[in-house]
N, C-alpha and C positions, 0 to 999 in steps of 0.2 A: 881599836880602830882597824886593826889588821883583818879581823873577822869580817868586817863589812866590806872591804876591799875584795876578799875571796868570794863572798857571797855575791857581790856586784858582778865580778868577772864570770862567775858560774851562770847567773841569770843571763847575762849577754851571750855566752856561748850556747846556752840551751834556746834562747829565742831565735837567734840567727841559724842555729843549727837545724831547727824544725823547719824554718823558711827555705833553707838550702834543700833540705831533703824533699819537701813538697815540690819545689821548682824541678828537682831532678826527676820525681816520679811523672810530672806532667810532660816534661820533655821525652822520656821514654815512651810514654803513651802516644805523644804525637809522632814521634819516630816510627813506632810500630803501625800506626795507621797510614804511613806513607806520605805524611805532609811534606817532609823535606826531600822527597825523592824526585823533585823536578818535573819533567815532562811525563813521567810515568803516570800521574794522576790525570792526565789529559786522555781520557779514554773515548768511547763511543757515547754520544748523547744524542737523544731525539726528543726535542721540546715541542709537543703539540700545541696547536692553536685550540681555543675554546670549541668544544664540541667534537673534537677529533682525539684519536689515541694513536700513540706511536711508541711501540715497545721493542725491545731486543734488537737494537740495530747492530749489525755485524758486517764488517767489510772483510771479505776473504779475497783470494787471489784474482778470482774472475768475476766477482760481482758484490752485490750488497743485498742482504736480507733483513728484513724486518717485519713486524706485525703492525697492521693498521686497524683502526676501528672508527666508527662514527656514531654520534648519538645526536644528530641534527633534527630528528623527527621525521625525516624523509627517507624513503627507501630508494637506493640507486638501482636503476635498471641496468646500467653499465657504468664503468668508471675506467679512466686512464690515470695511472699514478706516474708522475714525471720526476726525475732527479734533475735539479737545476743548480750547477755549480755556482759557488759564490763569484759574483762579478758578472754572470750571464743573466740574461732576461728570460722570463717565461714566455713560451709561445702564446699568440693571442687565443688560440684554441687548440684542441687536441688533435686536429686532422693530420697534423705532423707526425702523429705517433704511428701511423701505417708505415711499416718497414723500418721504424727507428730501433726496434729491440736489437740490442747488442751491436749497434753500429758506431757508437761514440765511446770515448774514453771517459775515464771517471772525472778528469780534471777540466775537460772542455767538452762543450756540447751537451745537449739534452738527451737523457736516455729515459725510455718510456716502457711501462708495463701495462698491459690491459687486463682488467678484471672483468671477464665476459659475463659472469653469472651476476654481476652487481653486488651490492652490499646492503643488508637491511639495517635500519636504525638500531643501535645497540648491539650489533654483531662485530666480528673481527675476522680478519683474514691475512694470511701469510703472503708477503710479496717478495719476489726475487728479481732484482734488476741485474741484468748481465752486462759486462763491459768487454770490449774487444781487447784492451790492454790491461795487463795486470797492475794492480796497485803496488806502489813502491813500499816495501816493508819499513815500518818506522814513520812513514810520512802521515800528515794529518791533512784531511780534506774537509771542507765546509761547504755548504749549500743549503737548499731547501727542497722539500718534497711538495709538489703541487698535485692536486687532483682536479680532473675535468670529469664531471659526472652528468648522467642524464637521469630524469626521473621517469622516463618513458613518454613524456609529452612531446619530445623532438627538440626541447630547448636544453642546451648545454650550459651547465654552471661551472664556475672556476672558483677554487679555493685554495689558499696556502694551507697545507696540511701541518707541516712541522718544519722548524729549523734543525739541521743535522750537522754534527761534527763527528768525523770518523777517522779512527787511527788504524792504519793498516797493520796486521800482525803477520 
């Protein structure tokens, strides 16, 4: 009878030992991926709407750079890209872009960049929006990118390009 108790105890220890070992390995893997590091995982994100592309968002001390693209099937003769902070409303048209470059801060007001050469369907271009006041290191900013474009017919179209979250480094 004593042998059965020892065997039962060994089986109990082996079963739960393996389970504890597997849990420890999973926790180490999650820790190394940064899951438990709090706000560090909240980095830059640029989630584009259907038909648009938004990549490589980077907030630096004086501005915001990113790459945009479009595959709407329409070539843009000219375009204005606007940063609209969360809680602000997008202008009714891009006429306000004239003189807007670099006149607003990142957290309030609309900032504009003009793509004078337009953008062909399927193409990408780098955009740099300049801000007059530096972003506060460690702060997170949220907003949207809007594009106002013309196809050359004189009619201006408006579309939300992407939702953006930026963390100043």
